N, C-alpha and C positions, 0 to 999 in steps of 0.2 A: 580597183582592178586590173587584175592579167590575164592582160588574152588567153583560153587556152585553143592549140590546135582540132576542131574534130575532124573526129571521122565519120564515115561512113560502113555499113553493117559489121557492126564487130560482131563476135561468132555467137553461132547459139550457148553454147558452152561457157565462155570468156561473163558475157551475160545470162546465164543463168544463176553464175555462182553470184556475181555479184549481187543481182536479187537478192537471191537467199541470205545474203550477207547484212541485207540491209530488213529482211523482215519482210518481202513485198513480195508479190502475187507471177510467179515465174514460169506455171504448172501447162497454161496454155498456151506456151510457146509452140513458136517452129521456127525451124531454119526461112519463112516466104516473112514472118515477121520484123523476122531484124533488113528486110530492104529496105523500112522505118524508122529504121536504129542505130544512133549514131555514139560518140563515145569520144571520152580526154584521154590523154595516158599511154602508155602498151597497152600495144593489140592481146600479153595473155594476159595480165592481170587493168583491164580500165580501171583509173579511176575518177570515172562518171559513166553516167548512162542516160540516157533518152527514149523514145520513141511517141509514136503516132499509129492507132492502128487508125486506116479511113475507113469510113460509113454512108456515101453515099459525099453531099458534100461536106458533109460535117465531120470531125475525127475525135476521139478520147490518145487525151494526150498520157502515156501510159510510165509505167515507173520508174519514173527521176530519185534517180539517186546518183550523194556524192559523199567522195571513202570519209569517214571522219576530217584526219587528217592536209585536204581541199577544201573544204566546207570552212563558208563565210568569208571564202575567196573573189566569191562571183562567178565562180565556172555554177554553182546554180541556174546563175540568172541569164549567164550567156547557149546550153546546153538547152531549156526554153525558148530561146528567141531565135534557135534554133531551126528547133523540130517549128517552131512558129513561121517563116521564111521556108521552109519545106513543103508543112502545110498547105501556108498560099501558091505555093510552087506549081502546087498538086490543084485545085481548084477550089480547095475547103477553104469552105465562111464559115465558119462553127467552130474554136475547139471546146470540147468538154471538159475533166479531170475526177475524180472520185480520190477523196484525201483521208485518214486520219492522223494526223500528226503537222500538216504541212498548209494552211488555209491561208494564216497569217502571209507569208513566203510566197501561196500565188493570188493572194489581194495585190501586193507588191507591184508582179507581176503584169499586173488587170488584169486577174476573174477573179468577177465575184459570185456569190454563191447563187444562186436556184433551187429548187424542190424539182427534187427526179421524181418527182409529176410530169413535168413536162416536156423533163428529159425526148427526147427524136427518137424515134422507134429505132431506126437505125442503132445508138446507144443504148435505146436499151438491150438490145437484142447481142452485145458484144458479154462476152464470159466474163468478162471483170464485175462489167454492169448485173448484170442482173445474176451474179454467183460469187465469185472471186473475192470481192471489197465486201465486206461488210455494211449493214441495212444502215450505220451509226456516221458511216464517212458520210464527208460535207459532199455535195457536188458542186463543182462551178462550174463556169462556164464562161468565151472570150471570143468577140467578134471577132474574125479580123479584116 
């Protein structure tokens, strides 16, 4: 695994472009969300991106994406670890996520499958949970 340099606060435009290229939700993101987003690669064309949305003592891991040419090199794992560290520093006790394609990846990162009905109220209230991600998405969690 080659270490990557992870930068804070991508531009909303660059983040949206990368998310849309991977068919991931971005319609609800604002400049304020970028406070908890991180990227690697050039600021104008990031090669990886991840962020989280704070919901009281919990957080929703948002939008992990790595461009195809940089996958299977440990970039995603490093971005997830960085997000977890940042969330922990902000007092987050558990991170939740929704995925349609990366359940095995997140399981290798220590996330376990949970029942959507057991989601904390703050997580259920996010736009990603309540409507942007399909109901068939895997719902996963990790205690920090």
